[in-house]
N, CA, C and O atoms as a Maestro MAE file, in Angstrom:
{
 s_m_m2io_version
 :::
 2.0.0
}

f_m_ct {
 s_m_title
 :::
 protein
 m_atom[332] {
  # First column is atom index #
  i_m_mmod_type
  r_m_x_coord
  r_m_y_coord
  r_m_z_coord
  i_m_residue_number
  s_m_chain_name
  s_m_pdb_residue_name
  s_m_pdb_atom_name
  i_m_atomic_number
  :::
  1 25 119.536 109.649 63.562 1 A "MET " " N  " 7
  2 3 119.475 109.469 65.015 1 A "MET " " CA " 6
  3 2 120.373 108.313 65.475 1 A "MET " " C  " 6
  4 15 120.427 107.290 64.793 1 A "MET " " O  " 8
  5 25 121.053 108.434 66.562 2 A "LYS " " N  " 7
  6 3 121.964 107.421 66.942 2 A "LYS " " CA " 6
  7 2 121.210 106.447 68.024 2 A "LYS " " C  " 6
  8 15 120.505 106.988 68.875 2 A "LYS " " O  " 8
  9 25 121.314 105.342 68.012 3 A "GLU " " N  " 7
  10 3 120.787 104.268 68.861 3 A "GLU " " CA " 6
  11 2 121.645 104.418 70.156 3 A "GLU " " C  " 6
  12 15 122.875 104.477 70.147 3 A "GLU " " O  " 8
  13 25 120.804 104.476 71.352 4 A "LYS " " N  " 7
  14 3 121.555 104.412 72.453 4 A "LYS " " CA " 6
  15 2 121.173 103.019 73.250 4 A "LYS " " C  " 6
  16 15 120.039 102.732 73.633 4 A "LYS " " O  " 8
  17 25 122.412 102.176 73.425 5 A "ILE " " N  " 7
  18 3 121.965 100.842 74.215 5 A "ILE " " CA " 6
  19 2 122.208 100.945 75.566 5 A "ILE " " C  " 6
  20 15 123.252 101.427 76.006 5 A "ILE " " O  " 8
  21 25 121.141 100.443 76.387 6 A "ILE " " N  " 7
  22 3 121.324 100.570 77.933 6 A "ILE " " CA " 6
  23 2 122.062 99.316 78.292 6 A "ILE " " C  " 6
  24 15 121.475 98.267 78.025 6 A "ILE " " O  " 8
  25 25 123.157 99.242 78.809 7 A "THR " " N  " 7
  26 3 123.657 97.927 79.184 7 A "THR " " CA " 6
  27 2 123.596 97.562 80.738 7 A "THR " " C  " 6
  28 15 123.806 96.444 81.207 7 A "THR " " O  " 8
  29 25 123.300 98.608 81.380 8 A "THR " " N  " 7
  30 3 123.044 98.357 82.938 8 A "THR " " CA " 6
  31 2 121.813 97.591 83.228 8 A "THR " " C  " 6
  32 15 120.836 97.760 82.498 8 A "THR " " O  " 8
  33 25 121.764 96.835 84.135 9 A "ASN " " N  " 7
  34 3 120.424 96.247 84.730 9 A "ASN " " CA " 6
  35 2 119.733 96.986 85.266 9 A "ASN " " C  " 6
  36 15 120.167 97.666 86.197 9 A "ASN " " O  " 8
  37 25 118.381 97.081 84.818 10 A "LYS " " N  " 7
  38 3 117.487 97.908 85.661 10 A "LYS " " CA " 6
  39 2 116.826 96.807 86.604 10 A "LYS " " C  " 6
  40 15 116.482 95.699 86.192 10 A "LYS " " O  " 8
  41 25 116.695 97.224 87.860 11 A "ASN " " N  " 7
  42 3 115.870 96.375 88.819 11 A "ASN " " CA " 6
  43 2 114.516 96.571 88.729 11 A "ASN " " C  " 6
  44 15 114.133 97.459 89.491 11 A "ASN " " O  " 8
  45 25 113.529 95.986 87.976 12 A "GLY " " N  " 7
  46 3 112.363 95.908 87.889 12 A "GLY " " CA " 6
  47 2 111.489 95.456 89.003 12 A "GLY " " C  " 6
  48 15 110.434 95.940 89.411 12 A "GLY " " O  " 8
  49 25 112.244 94.290 89.455 13 A "MET " " N  " 7
  50 3 111.593 93.509 90.551 13 A "MET " " CA " 6
  51 2 111.487 94.397 91.855 13 A "MET " " C  " 6
  52 15 110.465 94.417 92.541 13 A "MET " " O  " 8
  53 25 112.649 95.148 92.149 14 A "ALA " " N  " 7
  54 3 112.506 95.984 93.467 14 A "ALA " " CA " 6
  55 2 111.276 96.940 93.286 14 A "ALA " " C  " 6
  56 15 110.544 97.235 94.231 14 A "ALA " " O  " 8
  57 25 111.119 97.349 92.156 15 A "MET " " N  " 7
  58 3 110.001 98.513 91.873 15 A "MET " " CA " 6
  59 2 108.593 97.841 92.136 15 A "MET " " C  " 6
  60 15 107.730 98.393 92.818 15 A "MET " " O  " 8
  61 25 108.437 96.632 91.553 16 A "LEU " " N  " 7
  62 3 107.173 95.812 91.778 16 A "LEU " " CA " 6
  63 2 107.064 95.502 93.191 16 A "LEU " " C  " 6
  64 15 105.979 95.599 93.766 16 A "LEU " " O  " 8
  65 25 108.110 95.139 93.778 17 A "ILE " " N  " 7
  66 3 107.873 94.899 95.272 17 A "ILE " " CA " 6
  67 2 107.579 96.144 96.095 17 A "ILE " " C  " 6
  68 15 106.829 96.082 97.070 17 A "ILE " " O  " 8
  69 25 108.179 97.303 95.700 18 A "PHE " " N  " 7
  70 3 107.861 98.573 96.370 18 A "PHE " " CA " 6
  71 2 106.348 98.991 96.105 18 A "PHE " " C  " 6
  72 15 105.687 99.480 97.021 18 A "PHE " " O  " 8
  73 25 105.863 98.811 94.964 19 A "ILE " " N  " 7
  74 3 104.339 99.186 94.673 19 A "ILE " " CA " 6
  75 2 103.539 98.374 95.376 19 A "ILE " " C  " 6
  76 15 102.527 98.874 95.867 19 A "ILE " " O  " 8
  77 25 103.818 96.941 95.581 20 A "ILE " " N  " 7
  78 3 102.846 96.088 96.193 20 A "ILE " " CA " 6
  79 2 102.831 96.318 97.574 20 A "ILE " " C  " 6
  80 15 101.796 96.148 98.220 20 A "ILE " " O  " 8
  81 25 104.054 96.752 98.178 21 A "ILE " " N  " 7
  82 3 104.201 96.976 99.705 21 A "ILE " " CA " 6
  83 2 103.570 98.377 99.898 21 A "ILE " " C  " 6
  84 15 103.042 98.544 100.998 21 A "ILE " " O  " 8
  85 25 103.529 99.401 99.040 22 A "ALA " " N  " 7
  86 3 102.905 100.613 99.135 22 A "ALA " " CA " 6
  87 2 101.333 100.310 99.148 22 A "ALA " " C  " 6
  88 15 100.664 100.848 100.030 22 A "ALA " " O  " 8
  89 25 100.875 99.694 98.458 23 A "TYR " " N  " 7
  90 3 99.520 99.263 98.414 23 A "TYR " " CA " 6
  91 2 99.010 98.479 99.550 23 A "TYR " " C  " 6
  92 15 97.814 98.597 99.817 23 A "TYR " " O  " 8
  93 25 99.797 97.642 100.306 24 A "LEU " " N  " 7
  94 3 99.613 97.047 101.301 24 A "LEU " " CA " 6
  95 2 99.664 97.843 102.673 24 A "LEU " " C  " 6
  96 15 99.058 97.451 103.671 24 A "LEU " " O  " 8
  97 25 100.363 98.881 102.641 25 A "VAL " " N  " 7
  98 3 100.375 99.777 103.584 25 A "VAL " " CA " 6
  99 2 99.427 100.997 103.667 25 A "VAL " " C  " 6
  100 15 99.017 101.597 104.660 25 A "VAL " " O  " 8
  101 25 99.143 101.240 102.068 26 A "ALA " " N  " 7
  102 3 98.229 102.411 102.000 26 A "ALA " " CA " 6
  103 2 96.604 102.049 102.280 26 A "ALA " " C  " 6
  104 15 95.816 102.865 102.757 26 A "ALA " " O  " 8
  105 25 96.310 100.889 101.954 27 A "ILE " " N  " 7
  106 3 94.850 100.427 101.980 27 A "ILE " " CA " 6
  107 2 94.319 100.339 103.530 27 A "ILE " " C  " 6
  108 15 93.183 100.712 103.822 27 A "ILE " " O  " 8
  109 25 95.104 99.891 104.357 28 A "PRO " " N  " 7
  110 3 94.792 99.878 105.828 28 A "PRO " " CA " 6
  111 2 94.805 101.321 106.367 28 A "PRO " " C  " 6
  112 15 94.049 101.610 107.294 28 A "PRO " " O  " 8
  113 25 95.595 102.202 105.852 29 A "LEU " " N  " 7
  114 3 95.727 103.551 106.274 29 A "LEU " " CA " 6
  115 2 94.440 104.469 105.988 29 A "LEU " " C  " 6
  116 15 94.059 105.352 106.756 29 A "LEU " " O  " 8
  117 25 93.949 104.197 105.016 30 A "ILE " " N  " 7
  118 3 92.660 104.850 104.711 30 A "ILE " " CA " 6
  119 2 91.450 105.145 105.696 30 A "ILE " " C  " 6
  120 15 90.920 106.245 105.849 30 A "ILE " " O  " 8
  121 25 91.115 103.978 106.327 31 A "PRO " " N  " 7
  122 3 90.002 104.136 107.355 31 A "PRO " " CA " 6
  123 2 90.729 104.865 108.546 31 A "PRO " " C  " 6
  124 15 90.157 105.774 109.148 31 A "PRO " " O  " 8
  125 25 91.961 104.465 108.868 32 A "ILE " " N  " 7
  126 3 92.606 105.017 109.954 32 A "ILE " " CA " 6
  127 2 92.754 106.531 109.711 32 A "ILE " " C  " 6
  128 15 92.587 107.257 110.691 32 A "ILE " " O  " 8
  129 25 92.994 106.989 108.744 33 A "GLY " " N  " 7
  130 3 93.218 108.372 108.355 33 A "GLY " " CA " 6
  131 2 91.807 109.081 108.384 33 A "GLY " " C  " 6
  132 15 91.665 110.195 108.887 33 A "GLY " " O  " 8
  133 25 90.774 108.367 107.814 34 A "ILE " " N  " 7
  134 3 89.368 109.124 107.870 34 A "ILE " " CA " 6
  135 2 88.974 109.261 109.198 34 A "ILE " " C  " 6
  136 15 88.636 110.382 109.579 34 A "ILE " " O  " 8
  137 25 88.954 108.181 110.084 35 A "SER " " N  " 7
  138 3 88.459 108.276 111.587 35 A "SER " " CA " 6
  139 2 89.478 109.198 112.457 35 A "SER " " C  " 6
  140 15 89.048 109.682 113.505 35 A "SER " " O  " 8
  141 25 90.727 109.439 112.080 36 A "SER " " N  " 7
  142 3 91.351 110.251 112.847 36 A "SER " " CA " 6
  143 2 91.079 111.694 112.902 36 A "SER " " C  " 6
  144 15 90.860 112.347 111.882 36 A "SER " " O  " 8
  145 25 91.091 112.248 114.202 37 A "CYS " " N  " 7
  146 3 90.882 113.704 114.140 37 A "CYS " " CA " 6
  147 2 92.194 114.698 114.057 37 A "CYS " " C  " 6
  148 15 92.115 115.919 113.926 37 A "CYS " " O  " 8
  149 25 93.389 113.958 114.154 38 A "THR " " N  " 7
  150 3 94.534 114.636 114.308 38 A "THR " " CA " 6
  151 2 94.854 115.160 112.785 38 A "THR " " C  " 6
  152 15 94.239 114.837 111.768 38 A "THR " " O  " 8
  153 25 95.996 116.068 112.890 39 A "GLY " " N  " 7
  154 3 96.438 116.561 111.351 39 A "GLY " " CA " 6
  155 2 97.111 115.538 110.747 39 A "GLY " " C  " 6
  156 15 96.862 115.270 109.571 39 A "GLY " " O  " 8
  157 25 98.094 114.797 111.498 40 A "ILE " " N  " 7
  158 3 99.004 113.968 110.883 40 A "ILE " " CA " 6
  159 2 98.183 112.515 110.196 40 A "ILE " " C  " 6
  160 15 98.474 111.951 109.142 40 A "ILE " " O  " 8
  161 25 97.246 112.204 111.030 41 A "GLY " " N  " 7
  162 3 96.323 111.124 110.556 41 A "GLY " " CA " 6
  163 2 95.499 111.304 109.282 41 A "GLY " " C  " 6
  164 15 95.337 110.466 108.395 41 A "GLY " " O  " 8
  165 25 95.046 112.447 109.341 42 A "THR " " N  " 7
  166 3 94.212 112.963 108.075 42 A "THR " " CA " 6
  167 2 95.203 113.107 106.823 42 A "THR " " C  " 6
  168 15 94.855 112.592 105.760 42 A "THR " " O  " 8
  169 25 96.408 113.778 106.906 43 A "VAL " " N  " 7
  170 3 97.336 113.719 105.954 43 A "VAL " " CA " 6
  171 2 97.715 112.515 105.367 43 A "VAL " " C  " 6
  172 15 97.869 112.420 104.149 43 A "VAL " " O  " 8
  173 25 97.918 111.344 106.339 44 A "LEU " " N  " 7
  174 3 98.177 110.006 105.808 44 A "LEU " " CA " 6
  175 2 97.084 109.347 105.138 44 A "LEU " " C  " 6
  176 15 97.255 108.540 104.225 44 A "LEU " " O  " 8
  177 25 95.832 109.732 105.646 45 A "GLY " " N  " 7
  178 3 94.564 109.159 104.823 45 A "GLY " " CA " 6
  179 2 94.497 109.681 103.462 45 A "GLY " " C  " 6
  180 15 94.183 108.948 102.525 45 A "GLY " " O  " 8
  181 25 94.799 111.008 103.303 46 A "VAL " " N  " 7
  182 3 94.826 111.698 101.961 46 A "VAL " " CA " 6
  183 2 95.718 111.108 101.189 46 A "VAL " " C  " 6
  184 15 95.440 110.669 100.073 46 A "VAL " " O  " 8
  185 25 96.885 111.047 101.730 47 A "ILE " " N  " 7
  186 3 98.149 110.438 100.710 47 A "ILE " " CA " 6
  187 2 97.784 108.891 100.536 47 A "ILE " " C  " 6
  188 15 98.137 108.387 99.469 47 A "ILE " " O  " 8
  189 25 97.237 108.225 101.293 48 A "SER " " N  " 7
  190 3 96.804 106.834 100.999 48 A "SER " " CA " 6
  191 2 95.859 106.845 99.932 48 A "SER " " C  " 6
  192 15 95.957 106.108 98.951 48 A "SER " " O  " 8
  193 25 94.763 107.836 100.147 49 A "ILE " " N  " 7
  194 3 93.770 107.673 98.908 49 A "ILE " " CA " 6
  195 2 94.319 107.897 97.730 49 A "ILE " " C  " 6
  196 15 94.112 107.129 96.791 49 A "ILE " " O  " 8
  197 25 95.177 109.098 97.608 50 A "ILE " " N  " 7
  198 3 95.804 109.335 96.278 50 A "ILE " " CA " 6
  199 2 96.732 108.261 95.838 50 A "ILE " " C  " 6
  200 15 96.893 108.071 94.632 50 A "ILE " " O  " 8
  201 25 97.345 107.556 96.709 51 A "TRP " " N  " 7
  202 3 98.227 106.675 96.132 51 A "TRP " " CA " 6
  203 2 97.387 105.304 95.509 51 A "TRP " " C  " 6
  204 15 97.738 104.650 94.528 51 A "TRP " " O  " 8
  205 25 96.192 105.067 96.357 52 A "VAL " " N  " 7
  206 3 95.459 103.832 95.792 52 A "VAL " " CA " 6
  207 2 94.686 104.337 94.326 52 A "VAL " " C  " 6
  208 15 94.400 103.536 93.436 52 A "VAL " " O  " 8
  209 25 94.443 105.617 94.261 53 A "LEU " " N  " 7
  210 3 93.900 106.102 92.896 53 A "LEU " " CA " 6
  211 2 94.736 106.224 91.764 53 A "LEU " " C  " 6
  212 15 94.360 106.033 90.607 53 A "LEU " " O  " 8
  213 25 96.239 106.649 92.224 54 A "LEU " " N  " 7
  214 3 97.059 106.941 91.177 54 A "LEU " " CA " 6
  215 2 98.440 106.013 91.139 54 A "LEU " " C  " 6
  216 15 99.274 106.164 90.246 54 A "LEU " " O  " 8
  217 25 98.573 105.152 92.078 55 A "GLY " " N  " 7
  218 3 99.738 104.302 92.235 55 A "GLY " " CA " 6
  219 2 100.018 103.239 91.117 55 A "GLY " " C  " 6
  220 15 101.150 102.841 90.842 55 A "GLY " " O  " 8
  221 25 98.701 102.761 90.416 56 A "TRP " " N  " 7
  222 3 98.907 101.878 89.389 56 A "TRP " " CA " 6
  223 2 99.587 102.283 88.204 56 A "TRP " " C  " 6
  224 15 100.164 101.497 87.453 56 A "TRP " " O  " 8
  225 25 99.510 103.577 88.036 57 A "ILE " " N  " 7
  226 3 100.363 104.255 86.837 57 A "ILE " " CA " 6
  227 2 101.968 104.053 86.987 57 A "ILE " " C  " 6
  228 15 102.697 104.272 86.020 57 A "ILE " " O  " 8
  229 25 102.445 103.661 88.134 58 A "LEU " " N  " 7
  230 3 103.806 103.348 88.078 58 A "LEU " " CA " 6
  231 2 104.038 101.975 87.654 58 A "LEU " " C  " 6
  232 15 105.108 101.591 87.183 58 A "LEU " " O  " 8
  233 25 102.868 101.141 87.858 59 A "ALA " " N  " 7
  234 3 103.183 99.767 87.273 59 A "ALA " " CA " 6
  235 2 102.937 99.556 85.779 59 A "ALA " " C  " 6
  236 15 103.208 98.486 85.234 59 A "ALA " " O  " 8
  237 25 102.521 100.395 85.258 60 A "LEU " " N  " 7
  238 3 102.451 100.379 83.872 60 A "LEU " " CA " 6
  239 2 103.654 100.288 83.116 60 A "LEU " " C  " 6
  240 15 103.696 99.663 82.056 60 A "LEU " " O  " 8
  241 25 104.721 100.930 83.647 61 A "GLY " " N  " 7
  242 3 106.068 101.097 83.035 61 A "GLY " " CA " 6
  243 2 106.861 99.837 83.191 61 A "GLY " " C  " 6
  244 15 107.987 99.825 82.695 61 A "GLY " " O  " 8
  245 25 106.325 98.545 83.950 62 A "LEU " " N  " 7
  246 3 107.184 97.503 84.060 62 A "LEU " " CA " 6
  247 2 106.621 96.651 82.947 62 A "LEU " " C  " 6
  248 15 105.438 96.436 82.679 62 A "LEU " " O  " 8
  249 25 107.797 96.177 82.311 63 A "LYS " " N  " 7
  250 3 107.663 95.267 81.187 63 A "LYS " " CA " 6
  251 2 108.413 94.012 81.331 63 A "LYS " " C  " 6
  252 15 109.583 94.128 81.695 63 A "LYS " " O  " 8
  253 25 107.923 92.758 81.099 64 A "VAL " " N  " 7
  254 3 108.707 91.418 81.077 64 A "VAL " " CA " 6
  255 2 109.339 91.319 79.809 64 A "VAL " " C  " 6
  256 15 108.798 91.364 78.705 64 A "VAL " " O  " 8
  257 25 110.820 91.148 80.147 65 A "LEU " " N  " 7
  258 3 111.382 90.672 78.774 65 A "LEU " " CA " 6
  259 2 112.171 89.392 78.981 65 A "LEU " " C  " 6
  260 15 112.943 89.157 79.910 65 A "LEU " " O  " 8
  261 25 111.843 88.584 77.940 66 A "LYS " " N  " 7
  262 3 112.368 87.069 77.877 66 A "LYS " " CA " 6
  263 2 113.938 87.160 77.595 66 A "LYS " " C  " 6
  264 15 114.342 88.250 77.192 66 A "LYS " " O  " 8
  265 25 114.707 86.305 77.737 67 A "PRO " " N  " 7
  266 3 116.033 86.183 77.398 67 A "PRO " " CA " 6
  267 2 116.243 86.399 75.913 67 A "PRO " " C  " 6
  268 15 115.429 85.870 75.155 67 A "PRO " " O  " 8
  269 25 117.315 87.172 75.366 68 A "GLN " " N  " 7
  270 3 117.432 87.556 74.064 68 A "GLN " " CA " 6
  271 2 116.315 88.295 73.406 68 A "GLN " " C  " 6
  272 15 116.049 88.209 72.207 68 A "GLN " " O  " 8
  273 25 115.577 89.147 74.420 69 A "GLU " " N  " 7
  274 3 114.574 90.003 73.755 69 A "GLU " " CA " 6
  275 2 114.920 91.473 74.047 69 A "GLU " " C  " 6
  276 15 115.476 91.793 75.098 69 A "GLU " " O  " 8
  277 25 114.601 92.306 73.151 70 A "ALA " " N  " 7
  278 3 114.946 93.697 73.450 70 A "ALA " " CA " 6
  279 2 113.651 94.576 73.491 70 A "ALA " " C  " 6
  280 15 112.583 94.087 73.123 70 A "ALA " " O  " 8
  281 25 113.734 95.899 73.944 71 A "LEU " " N  " 7
  282 3 112.631 96.583 74.052 71 A "LEU " " CA " 6
  283 2 113.166 97.929 73.835 71 A "LEU " " C  " 6
  284 15 114.189 98.402 74.332 71 A "LEU " " O  " 8
  285 25 112.288 98.519 72.976 72 A "VAL " " N  " 7
  286 3 112.697 100.042 72.531 72 A "VAL " " CA " 6
  287 2 111.680 100.796 72.778 72 A "VAL " " C  " 6
  288 15 110.586 100.478 72.312 72 A "VAL " " O  " 8
  289 25 111.827 101.970 73.576 73 A "LEU " " N  " 7
  290 3 111.004 102.949 74.108 73 A "LEU " " CA " 6
  291 2 111.185 104.293 73.441 73 A "LEU " " C  " 6
  292 15 112.286 104.631 73.008 73 A "LEU " " O  " 8
  293 25 110.094 105.076 73.353 74 A "THR " " N  " 7
  294 3 110.283 106.460 72.884 74 A "THR " " CA " 6
  295 2 109.908 107.296 74.215 74 A "THR " " C  " 6
  296 15 108.770 107.285 74.684 74 A "THR " " O  " 8
  297 25 110.775 107.881 74.667 75 A "LEU " " N  " 7
  298 3 110.429 108.783 75.952 75 A "LEU " " CA " 6
  299 2 110.507 110.267 75.583 75 A "LEU " " C  " 6
  300 15 111.611 110.809 75.550 75 A "LEU " " O  " 8
  301 25 109.460 110.910 75.320 76 A "PHE " " N  " 7
  302 3 109.443 112.425 75.049 76 A "PHE " " CA " 6
  303 2 110.279 112.753 73.779 76 A "PHE " " C  " 6
  304 15 110.981 113.756 73.647 76 A "PHE " " O  " 8
  305 25 110.083 111.649 72.756 77 A "GLY " " N  " 7
  306 3 110.627 111.958 71.588 77 A "GLY " " CA " 6
  307 2 112.328 111.265 71.195 77 A "GLY " " C  " 6
  308 15 112.938 111.142 70.133 77 A "GLY " " O  " 8
  309 25 112.664 110.918 72.648 78 A "LYS " " N  " 7
  310 3 114.038 110.266 72.388 78 A "LYS " " CA " 6
  311 2 113.896 108.809 72.595 78 A "LYS " " C  " 6
  312 15 113.310 108.248 73.521 78 A "LYS " " O  " 8
  313 25 114.535 108.268 71.568 79 A "THR " " N  " 7
  314 3 114.584 106.739 71.412 79 A "THR " " CA " 6
  315 2 115.592 106.096 72.419 79 A "THR " " C  " 6
  316 15 116.788 106.385 72.402 79 A "THR " " O  " 8
  317 25 115.008 105.155 73.349 80 A "VAL " " N  " 7
  318 3 116.116 104.446 74.126 80 A "VAL " " CA " 6
  319 2 115.869 102.773 73.886 80 A "VAL " " C  " 6
  320 15 114.763 102.245 74.004 80 A "VAL " " O  " 8
  321 25 116.940 102.150 73.579 81 A "SER " " N  " 7
  322 3 116.813 100.861 73.446 81 A "SER " " CA " 6
  323 2 117.421 100.005 74.720 81 A "SER " " C  " 6
  324 15 118.468 100.334 75.277 81 A "SER " " O  " 8
  325 25 116.775 99.074 75.036 82 A "SER " " N  " 7
  326 3 117.293 98.222 76.053 82 A "SER " " CA " 6
  327 2 117.316 96.608 75.713 82 A "SER " " C  " 6
  328 15 116.376 96.074 75.124 82 A "SER " " O  " 8
  329 25 118.383 95.953 76.107 83 A "GLY " " N  " 7
  330 3 118.370 94.621 75.681 83 A "GLY " " CA " 6
  331 2 119.620 94.192 75.176 83 A "GLY " " C  " 6
  332 15 119.757 93.040 74.764 83 A "GLY " " O  " 8
  :::
 }
 m_bond[331] {
  # First column is bond index #
  i_m_from
  i_m_to
  i_m_order
  :::
  1 1 2 1
  2 2 3 1
  3 3 4 2
  4 3 5 1
  5 5 6 1
  6 6 7 1
  7 7 8 2
  8 7 9 1
  9 9 10 1
  10 10 11 1
  11 11 12 2
  12 11 13 1
  13 13 14 1
  14 14 15 1
  15 15 16 2
  16 15 17 1
  17 17 18 1
  18 18 19 1
  19 19 20 2
  20 19 21 1
  21 21 22 1
  22 22 23 1
  23 23 24 2
  24 23 25 1
  25 25 26 1
  26 26 27 1
  27 27 28 2
  28 27 29 1
  29 29 30 1
  30 30 31 1
  31 31 32 2
  32 31 33 1
  33 33 34 1
  34 34 35 1
  35 35 36 2
  36 35 37 1
  37 37 38 1
  38 38 39 1
  39 39 40 2
  40 39 41 1
  41 41 42 1
  42 42 43 1
  43 43 44 2
  44 43 45 1
  45 45 46 1
  46 46 47 1
  47 47 48 2
  48 47 49 1
  49 49 50 1
  50 50 51 1
  51 51 52 2
  52 51 53 1
  53 53 54 1
  54 54 55 1
  55 55 56 2
  56 55 57 1
  57 57 58 1
  58 58 59 1
  59 59 60 2
  60 59 61 1
  61 61 62 1
  62 62 63 1
  63 63 64 2
  64 63 65 1
  65 65 66 1
  66 66 67 1
  67 67 68 2
  68 67 69 1
  69 69 70 1
  70 70 71 1
  71 71 72 2
  72 71 73 1
  73 73 74 1
  74 74 75 1
  75 75 76 2
  76 75 77 1
  77 77 78 1
  78 78 79 1
  79 79 80 2
  80 79 81 1
  81 81 82 1
  82 82 83 1
  83 83 84 2
  84 83 85 1
  85 85 86 1
  86 86 87 1
  87 87 88 2
  88 87 89 1
  89 89 90 1
  90 90 91 1
  91 91 92 2
  92 91 93 1
  93 93 94 1
  94 94 95 1
  95 95 96 2
  96 95 97 1
  97 97 98 1
  98 98 99 1
  99 99 100 2
  100 99 101 1
  101 101 102 1
  102 102 103 1
  103 103 104 2
  104 103 105 1
  105 105 106 1
  106 106 107 1
  107 107 108 2
  108 107 109 1
  109 109 110 1
  110 110 111 1
  111 111 112 2
  112 111 113 1
  113 113 114 1
  114 114 115 1
  115 115 116 2
  116 115 117 1
  117 117 118 1
  118 118 119 1
  119 119 120 2
  120 119 121 1
  121 121 122 1
  122 122 123 1
  123 123 124 2
  124 123 125 1
  125 125 126 1
  126 126 127 1
  127 127 128 2
  128 127 129 1
  129 129 130 1
  130 130 131 1
  131 131 132 2
  132 131 133 1
  133 133 134 1
  134 134 135 1
  135 135 136 2
  136 135 137 1
  137 137 138 1
  138 138 139 1
  139 139 140 2
  140 139 141 1
  141 141 142 1
  142 142 143 1
  143 143 144 2
  144 143 145 1
  145 145 146 1
  146 146 147 1
  147 147 148 2
  148 147 149 1
  149 149 150 1
  150 150 151 1
  151 151 152 2
  152 151 153 1
  153 153 154 1
  154 154 155 1
  155 155 156 2
  156 155 157 1
  157 157 158 1
  158 158 159 1
  159 159 160 2
  160 159 161 1
  161 161 162 1
  162 162 163 1
  163 163 164 2
  164 163 165 1
  165 165 166 1
  166 166 167 1
  167 167 168 2
  168 167 169 1
  169 169 170 1
  170 170 171 1
  171 171 172 2
  172 171 173 1
  173 173 174 1
  174 174 175 1
  175 175 176 2
  176 175 177 1
  177 177 178 1
  178 178 179 1
  179 179 180 2
  180 179 181 1
  181 181 182 1
  182 182 183 1
  183 183 184 2
  184 183 185 1
  185 185 186 1
  186 186 187 1
  187 187 188 2
  188 187 189 1
  189 189 190 1
  190 190 191 1
  191 191 192 2
  192 191 193 1
  193 193 194 1
  194 194 195 1
  195 195 196 2
  196 195 197 1
  197 197 198 1
  198 198 199 1
  199 199 200 2
  200 199 201 1
  201 201 202 1
  202 202 203 1
  203 203 204 2
  204 203 205 1
  205 205 206 1
  206 206 207 1
  207 207 208 2
  208 207 209 1
  209 209 210 1
  210 210 211 1
  211 211 212 2
  212 211 213 1
  213 213 214 1
  214 214 215 1
  215 215 216 2
  216 215 217 1
  217 217 218 1
  218 218 219 1
  219 219 220 2
  220 219 221 1
  221 221 222 1
  222 222 223 1
  223 223 224 2
  224 223 225 1
  225 225 226 1
  226 226 227 1
  227 227 228 2
  228 227 229 1
  229 229 230 1
  230 230 231 1
  231 231 232 2
  232 231 233 1
  233 233 234 1
  234 234 235 1
  235 235 236 2
  236 235 237 1
  237 237 238 1
  238 238 239 1
  239 239 240 2
  240 239 241 1
  241 241 242 1
  242 242 243 1
  243 243 244 2
  244 243 245 1
  245 245 246 1
  246 246 247 1
  247 247 248 2
  248 247 249 1
  249 249 250 1
  250 250 251 1
  251 251 252 2
  252 251 253 1
  253 253 254 1
  254 254 255 1
  255 255 256 2
  256 255 257 1
  257 257 258 1
  258 258 259 1
  259 259 260 2
  260 259 261 1
  261 261 262 1
  262 262 263 1
  263 263 264 2
  264 263 265 1
  265 265 266 1
  266 266 267 1
  267 267 268 2
  268 267 269 1
  269 269 270 1
  270 270 271 1
  271 271 272 2
  272 271 273 1
  273 273 274 1
  274 274 275 1
  275 275 276 2
  276 275 277 1
  277 277 278 1
  278 278 279 1
  279 279 280 2
  280 279 281 1
  281 281 282 1
  282 282 283 1
  283 283 284 2
  284 283 285 1
  285 285 286 1
  286 286 287 1
  287 287 288 2
  288 287 289 1
  289 289 290 1
  290 290 291 1
  291 291 292 2
  292 291 293 1
  293 293 294 1
  294 294 295 1
  295 295 296 2
  296 295 297 1
  297 297 298 1
  298 298 299 1
  299 299 300 2
  300 299 301 1
  301 301 302 1
  302 302 303 1
  303 303 304 2
  304 303 305 1
  305 305 306 1
  306 306 307 1
  307 307 308 2
  308 307 309 1
  309 309 310 1
  310 310 311 1
  311 311 312 2
  312 311 313 1
  313 313 314 1
  314 314 315 1
  315 315 316 2
  316 315 317 1
  317 317 318 1
  318 318 319 1
  319 319 320 2
  320 319 321 1
  321 321 322 1
  322 322 323 1
  323 323 324 2
  324 323 325 1
  325 325 326 1
  326 326 327 1
  327 327 328 2
  328 327 329 1
  329 329 330 1
  330 330 331 1
  331 331 332 2
  :::
 }
}
């Protein structure tokens, strides 16, 4: 098996900010969507509920690496090295 070293910088900070902003938007939309009688409001409420219940899964993939530290992941049987 040949080692694949990823040399490009992945922007985990942007993903962390996206997750936080998505939660800050989704939480207030839940009561608005539930109280809304229109179709779009109900859809936004359902999407917000799904995000609040399942959005934390995206945060599980964020790992903090110190300088001179490497991370090896196995994704679907394929080994990927970073660092």
